[in-house]
Structures are given as C-alpha cells and as structure tokens.
N, C-alpha and C positions, 0 to 999 in steps of 0.2 A: 465660658460655660457651654457644655454640650450635654444635653440630657435627653435620654430616650424614655418616653412615657408609653406604657402599654395599655391597650384597651381604652383609650380616650373615647373612642366610639366602639360599640359592639360591631364585630365584623359584618353582621347582617345589616346594621344601620349604614355602615360605610358603603356597602354595595347598593343599598336602596337610594341613598343620596346621590351617588354617582349616576345611577340610572335615571333618577329624576331630572338632574341637571342636563345630562347628555341627551335625554329624550326630548326635553323642551328645546334645547339648542338645535336638534335635528329638525324638529317640526318647524322651527323658525326659519332656518337657512334652506332646507330642502323643499319645504312646502309653502313657504311664505306666510306662515301663521303669525298671529298677533305678537308683536314684540312684548307687549305687556304680560302675556302669559309666560314667556320665557323669563322675563325679569322677576315675575312672581315666584316661579319655581326656584330660581337662583336665590332669591331672598329667603324663601322658606328653608332651603338647605343651609344657608348661612346662619339663620336663627337657630336651627337644630344643633349645628356644630358649636356655636357660641354657648348655648345652654349646657351642652355636654361638658365643655371646657370649664365652665363656672361650677360644675358639680364634681370636678375631678381634683382630688386633694393634691396629687402630684403637680398638676398644672398650677394650682394656686400657690403652692409652696415654692416652686422653682421660679415662677414668673413674678409673683406679687403684682397682679395686673392692675393697672390704672385704666387703660383703654386699649382697644385693638382695632386694626383695620379689618373690615369684613373679609372673610376668606375669599381668595381668588381661585377658581377651578381651572384645571388644565387636563385635557384628555387627548391632546394632539400627538403626544410622543415626539414632538419636534424639540429635541433637547437644546438646540442652539437658541431657538426662539424663547424657550422656557428659561434658559440661563439668562438671557438678556432681560426678560421680564422680572425675574427674581432679583436681578442686580439693581433694579430701579427702586431704590429705597425711598419711601415717601417722607417728606418733611412737613406735610400738613395732612390732616385727616380728610380723606376723600369725600366724606358725607357732610361734615360740618365746616370744613375749611380752617379749623382751628390748628394752631401750631401742634406738631406731633413729634415726639422724640422716639425714634425707632431703636429702643434698647435691645430688643430681641426679635428674632425671626423664628418662624415655625413652619414645618411641613407635616401634613397629615396624609398618610397613604389611604387611598380608597380602593386599591386593588392589591392582590397578593403577589409576592415575587414570582410565584409559579405562572402568573398570567403574562409575563413579559421577560425578556432577556436584556440585560444592561440596565441603563437608567439609574445608576447609583448616584446618591447625593454625595458630592465631594466637598469636604470641608478642610480647612487648614487649622493649625493650632497644635498646642503641645499634646493634647489628649485625643486628637482626631485620628480616625482610622482611614484606610485608603478609600473606602466608600461604604455607604449605608444603603441597605435595602430593607424597607419596613413592611411588616405584615399589615393587612387591611385593618384600619382603625387605630394603628399606632402613630405616634407623633414624635418628631425630633425638634427640640428647642436649641437654638444656637444664636450666637451674636452675629448680626448682619455682616460684619467685617470678615468673618471666618468663611463665608460662603464663597465657593469657587465655581462650581458648575454642576450641571446634571449630565451624567455620561450618556452617550448616544444609546438610544433604544434600538436594539438589533432585531427584535422580534416581539410581536404582541403589542399591547397598549398599556402604558403607564397612566394610571388615574390618580390624581392627587389634588390637594388644595394647599395653598400657602398664604401666609399673612405676616404682619409685623405687629409688635406689641410695645406699648409704653408701660414701664414698670413704675410702681410707687417708689422704688429705690433706683435712682439713676446710676449710681456708682456700681460697676460690675463686681468689684472686690467685696464691697459691703453686701451686695445681693447674694453672692456665692456663700459668704459667711453665714448669712441668715438661713440660706437653704440647708447648708450642712448642719447648722445648729438645730434646725427644725427636724431634720432626719434623725439626729441623735436623740432629741427629746421623744420623738415618736417611738423609736426603738426601745428606749429605756422605759417608756410608759407600758409597752407590751410586756416587758420583763418584770418590772418592779411595781407597776400599777400607777395610774395617773395621780394618785394622792400621795405618793412617796415624796418625802421632804426634798430630796435632791432633785427629783424631777420637777417639783414645783419651783425650786430656785432657778433651775435652768429655764423653765418656761417664763419666769419673771424677767430673767436676763434677756431672753429673746424679745419680749415686748418692749423692754427699755431700749434695746438697740433699734427696734423697728421705729419707735417714736423718734429716736435721734436721727435716723438715716432717711426716713420717708420724706419725700420732697413735694408730694401732692396730697 
C-alpha cells in the first residue's frame, strides 16, 4: 500500500508546528535553555498532528489505526542519518513499552518542495514511483518494508515528521481490500445517496469484513 493523503495538516499549521519544534530545539541547544520547554513544544506539536490525523477521513480509511508511535521530527536535511533513523522500525511502543506491530509507516511534509532541492522519499514496490516530494501538510502512507531511503538534500532544508502505526487489521491484503471497498462506498454514496439500497448493502459487507479481519 502506498497512499498519498493531501491536506492532513493545513499548510499554515504545518509551518507553525515546524517553527515551534525547531525554535524550541534551537533555544535548547544554542542557548542552553530548559530541556523541559523543548520537550513540551515537541509534545504539543505531536498532539496537534495526532488530533489532525484522527479527524482525517482518508487516514482513518487507509490505516484503520489501532495505535501509533508519536511523530518524530527532523529538520537536519542529513539524508543519510534520516534514512538510518527511518529504517529503525520499532517493535515496542516507546511510551508504554507494550508490544507494537509496525504495520504501516508515514511521513508528513512540513515544508514545501520549493524550499529545498532533492530529498525525495524513495520507496520500492509494484506501484512505487522513482521518488516522492510532498507539499506542506501532505502525508505519505506506506509499508515499512517498502522504505528505501531519503535522497540527498542538495539545497535548502527539508522539514518533516515520520512515525509508524499499528492497524486494527494486520493483514495487508485484507486492509487494502477494506480501503478500496470504503472508497467505492464513499464514491457511490456521493452519486446515489447514502440511503441507496446497493450502497447500504456494500456498507454492510464492509462492516462484516471489518469484524472478521480486525485483530485488536
């Protein structure tokens, strides 16, 4: 699965959160300010992103989220270090220590492609393109095993956050089927109306499959 979701964050919010986290990190490292203030700024940004995700129908439909690792921010434009960090897929939740199944990974752009050169997200797989550059506030969802690298940033600064998610449906084929079925139901609902008999039947089939395949 490779899904691009647009406007998960409004562009202005993406810029604001990037400035918030980057500013707090600068105050901490350059001026020796309180670590707690930096942590608080990061946690506030993580909370805003998580809330936006849970309010985005495309995210809910494609991921069917059970839990997610708090977003990790990166503004360094060190593509090699970022590639290594994104390759370290967690097996337990960093906050609770509970077992965590990383079904999907995601990257949210916090800067526009015009702000930097290079920095493409490289994925492998049947439907993958050579590289992805996202607009500020857009999000890419993909399976962790398809991640290959972040291309070198030649100019400017790439600002992003990334994280992993455990889905209610662990089987990728089943999850993809549910996503395509949900998209079909939504499209038919717009054309025929939500009370149409065939739309209602497909909605019922979706929920039956969800009950059958959900693991948590």
